C-alpha positions in Angstrom: 8.8 105.1 115.5 8.4 104.5 111.8 11.3 105.4 109.6 10.8 107.3 106.3 11.8 104.3 104.4 9.2 102.0 106.1 6.5 104.7 105.7 7.2 104.9 101.9 7.2 101.1 101.5 4.0 100.8 103.5 2.3 103.3 101.2 3.6 101.4 98.1 2.2 98.1 99.5 -1.1 99.7 100.2 -1.3 101.1 96.7 -0.6 97.7 95.2 -2.9 95.7 97.5 -5.6 95.4 94.8 -3.2 94.8 91.9 -3.3 91.3 90.3 0.0 89.5 91.0 0.5 88.7 87.3 -0.7 90.5 84.2 -1.2 88.5 81.0 1.1 89.6 78.2 -0.4 89.8 74.7 1.5 87.6 72.2 -0.3 88.8 69.1 2.7 90.5 67.6 4.5 89.0 64.6 7.1 86.4 65.5 8.5 86.0 62.0 9.2 88.2 59.1 7.6 87.9 55.7 10.4 89.3 53.4 12.6 87.1 51.3 16.4 87.0 51.9 17.1 89.8 49.5 14.4 91.9 51.1 15.7 91.4 54.6 19.2 92.4 53.5 17.8 95.5 51.7 15.9 96.6 54.8 18.9 96.0 57.1 21.1 98.2 54.9 18.5 100.9 54.7 18.0 101.0 58.5 21.7 100.9 59.4 22.4 103.8 57.0 19.6 105.7 58.6 21.7 105.7 61.7 24.5 107.5 59.8 26.7 104.4 59.7 28.6 103.3 56.6 27.3 100.0 55.0 29.1 98.0 52.4 27.6 94.9 50.8 30.4 92.7 49.6 31.1 89.1 48.4 34.7 89.6 49.5 34.5 90.8 53.1 38.2 90.7 53.6 38.8 93.2 50.8 36.0 95.4 52.1 37.5 95.4 55.6 40.8 96.5 54.1 39.1 99.3 52.1 37.2 100.5 55.1 40.3 100.7 57.3 42.3 102.5 54.5 39.4 105.0 54.0 39.4 105.7 57.8 43.2 106.1 58.0 43.3 103.3 60.6 46.8 101.8 61.0 46.7 100.2 64.4 43.6 97.9 64.7 42.4 95.7 67.4 41.0 92.2 66.7 39.9 89.2 68.6 42.5 86.4 68.8 40.2 84.1 66.9 39.2 86.5 64.1 39.1 84.6 60.8 42.4 85.0 58.9 40.5 86.0 55.8 39.3 89.1 57.6 42.8 90.2 58.6 43.9 92.8 56.0 47.6 93.3 55.1 49.2 96.6 55.5 47.9 97.5 58.9 49.2 96.6 62.4 46.7 94.1 63.8 46.8 93.9 67.6 45.1 90.8 69.2 43.2 91.7 72.3 44.7 89.5 74.9 43.4 91.6 77.8 44.4 95.1 76.6 43.7 97.7 79.2 41.4 100.7 78.6 44.4 103.0 77.7 45.7 100.6 75.1 42.2 100.1 73.6 41.7 103.8 73.4 45.0 104.2 71.6 43.9 102.0 68.8 42.7 103.5 65.5 39.8 101.0 65.3 38.6 97.5 65.8 37.4 94.7 63.5 34.8 92.2 64.7 32.2 89.8 63.5 28.8 89.6 65.2 26.3 86.9 66.4 23.2 88.1 64.6 21.5 91.2 63.3 17.9 92.6 63.0 16.7 94.3 59.8 13.7 96.0 61.3 15.8 98.0 63.8 19.2 98.0 62.0 20.7 96.4 65.1 23.8 94.3 65.4 24.1 91.8 68.2 27.5 90.9 69.7 27.7 88.1 72.2 31.5 87.4 72.5 31.4 84.5 70.1 34.0 83.7 67.4 35.7 86.8 66.0 33.9 89.2 68.3 36.2 89.4 71.3 35.4 91.2 74.6 32.7 93.9 74.8 35.5 96.5 75.4 37.0 95.7 72.0 34.0 97.0 70.1 33.1 99.8 72.5 36.3 101.6 73.3 38.1 102.3 69.9 36.7 105.2 67.9 36.1 103.1 64.8 34.2 99.8 64.7 34.3 97.7 61.5 31.8 94.9 61.9 31.4 92.0 59.5 27.8 90.7 59.3 27.1 87.5 57.5 24.0 87.9 55.3 22.5 84.6 56.6 22.8 85.9 60.2 20.4 88.8 59.5 16.8 88.2 60.7 13.9 90.5 59.9 12.1 91.0 63.2 13.0 91.6 66.9 11.4 88.4 68.1 13.6 86.5 65.7 16.7 88.3 67.0 15.8 87.5 70.6 15.3 83.8 69.7 18.7 83.7 67.9 20.3 85.2 71.1 18.5 82.9 73.5 21.4 80.3 73.7 23.9 83.0 74.5 21.6 84.5 77.2 21.1 81.1 78.8 24.9 80.6 78.9 25.2 84.0 80.7 27.3 85.5 77.9 27.3 89.4 77.7 25.3 90.7 74.8 25.8 94.1 73.2 23.1 95.5 70.9 24.6 98.1 68.5 22.3 100.4 66.5 24.5 102.8 64.6 27.5 104.8 65.9 27.5 106.0 69.5 25.3 109.1 69.9 23.0 110.8 72.3 20.6 113.8 72.3 19.9 113.8 76.0 21.1 117.3 76.6 19.0 120.0 75.0 18.2 117.6 72.1 21.7 118.3 70.7 23.2 115.2 69.0 26.6 114.3 70.5 28.6 111.4 69.0 31.1 109.1 70.8 29.6 109.4 74.3 29.5 105.7 75.1 31.1 103.9 72.2 32.6 104.4 68.7 31.7 107.5 66.8 32.3 105.7 63.5 30.6 102.4 62.5 31.2 100.5 59.3 29.0 97.5 58.6 30.1 95.0 56.0 27.4 92.7 54.9 29.1 89.5 53.7 27.0 87.9 51.0 
């Protein structure tokens, strides 16, 4: 007697019998951007702001971090143990994430991290657990995420971003792609913020 599962799989196999085993993928899309450095940064800022995130372009990222935390009223802030000292503002309680549990992370006012790369076309920030970034949980659980993005780490196109992240992927490092504050419109097309990450995102572009 044939089980329902076997019957379904048999029908799937029959439907796929005449399907080629491999389909050629077109590679005619752009692999590299055409904008100059200033144009890439301008596009990135525009796209990130379109997500309703706060963007600050600064030649003193440490001061910009301090201002962002003060404006948000953040007093207890999580950081990676290897966060650059220049990005550690005075006047706030900085808590190094040495394995904080979810309750402790949720009790923080915010978190400050760096990132691996960023894409101007999509306004996306990529975090791969590298220097200054910490665990995924550090940037996902606190309600406020302040992320410092080096201007030279911003690429124009998605293919360039994927290429930049290839070494991390090959090493098996977890990669988080952040495009604006956490939000969803899955239910009745009503925007709800903070469903699966920080409701507030501040991006500081360090020039």
